[in-house]
C-alpha positions in Angstrom: 1.1 19.5 -3.5 1.3 15.6 -3.7 -1.3 12.9 -5.9 -1.8 9.3 -5.2 -3.4 6.6 -7.4 -2.8 3.0 -6.7 -2.8 -0.1 -9.2 -3.0 -3.9 -9.4 -5.3 -5.2 -7.0 -7.0 -7.8 -8.8 -8.4 -11.9 -7.9 -6.2 -14.3 -6.5 -6.8 -17.3 -5.2 -5.2 -18.2 -1.6 -1.2 -18.8 -1.3 -1.3 -16.5 -4.6 0.8 -12.8 -4.6 0.6 -9.7 -6.5 1.8 -6.6 -6.4 0.4 -3.4 -5.4 1.6 0.0 -7.2 1.4 3.6 -5.7 2.3 6.3 -8.2 2.6 10.0 -7.8 2.3 13.5 -8.8 3.7 16.3 -7.9 7.6 16.9 -6.8 9.2 16.6 -3.3 7.9 12.5 -3.7 11.4 11.1 -1.9 10.5 13.0 0.6 7.7 11.9 1.7 7.4 8.1 4.6 4.1 6.3 2.2 1.9 3.4 4.3 0.1 1.1 2.8 -3.7 0.6 4.9 -6.3 -2.2 3.9 -10.0 -1.6 5.4 -12.7 -5.2 4.9 -15.9 -5.3 4.6 -17.5 -3.6 7.8 -14.9 -2.8 9.3 -11.6 0.2 10.4 -9.2 1.0 7.8 -6.4 -0.2 9.1 -2.6 0.3 8.7 -0.5 -2.4 7.3 3.0 -1.4 6.0 5.0 2.2 5.4 7.9 2.9 3.7 10.8 5.6 5.5 11.9 8.8 2.4 15.6 5.9 3.5 14.2 2.9 2.4 13.0 1.2 5.6 10.1 -1.2 5.8 7.3 -1.4 8.8 4.9 -3.5 8.8 1.7 -4.7 11.1 2.1 -8.0 12.4 -0.9 -9.8 10.6 1.5 -9.3 7.2 5.0 -9.5 8.2 7.0 -12.0 6.9 4.7 -12.3 3.8 4.9 -8.8 2.2 7.8 -6.3 1.0 6.6 -3.1 0.6 9.3 -1.0 -1.6 9.5 3.1 -3.4 11.7 3.9 -6.3 11.6 7.8 -5.5 13.0 8.0 -9.8 9.7 6.5 -10.8 7.6 7.9 -8.2 6.6 5.0 -7.1 5.4 2.7 -3.9 4.9 -1.1 -4.9 3.6 -3.3 -2.3 4.4 -7.0 -2.9 2.1 -9.9 -1.1 3.1 -13.2 -1.2 0.9 -16.6 0.7 -2.5 -14.5 0.5 -5.4 -15.6 2.7 -8.5 -14.3 2.5 -8.2 -12.2 5.2 -6.0 -10.7 3.2 -9.2 -9.3 1.4 -10.3 -5.6 1.4 -9.6 -2.5 -1.0 -5.9 -1.3 -1.0 -4.7 2.4 0.0 -2.0 3.9 0.4 -1.4 7.5 2.2 1.2 9.9 3.4 1.4 13.7 4.9 2.2 16.1 3.9 4.9 18.6 5.4 1.2 20.9 7.4 -0.3 18.0 8.5 -2.8 17.2 5.2 -3.7 12.9 4.2 -3.2 12.7 1.6 -5.3 9.2 0.1 -5.2 7.4 -3.3 -8.8 5.9 -4.6 -7.9 2.0 -3.6 -8.1 -1.2 -4.8 -9.9 -4.3 -4.3 -7.5 -7.5 -3.3 -10.3 -10.2 -3.0 -9.3 -13.8 -2.4 -11.2 -16.1 -3.3 -10.6 -20.1 -4.8 
């Protein structure tokens, strides 16, 4: 079964950039749609972006135009480039996928505090 590990989080100033990675283990990575979610302190986890098996990205309105999702199937990794970061982007970021039998797979999360 696929496992996901996020990395790349850290403190960043408003207006700054950060690139998160989601590395997958297991086979058939290229057949999975991968999602990014985030959970801000005291709030529910919310969907932020997805990338399909064909490389098409979809974004929440709150990040559209600032964040870019991409994938490298040879490296079994999805990247999440975050530009023009705002304090309201502060959250723990998780990558996620759903297996063919409907299991939700989550990584452990990576923290992104946006603060001066």
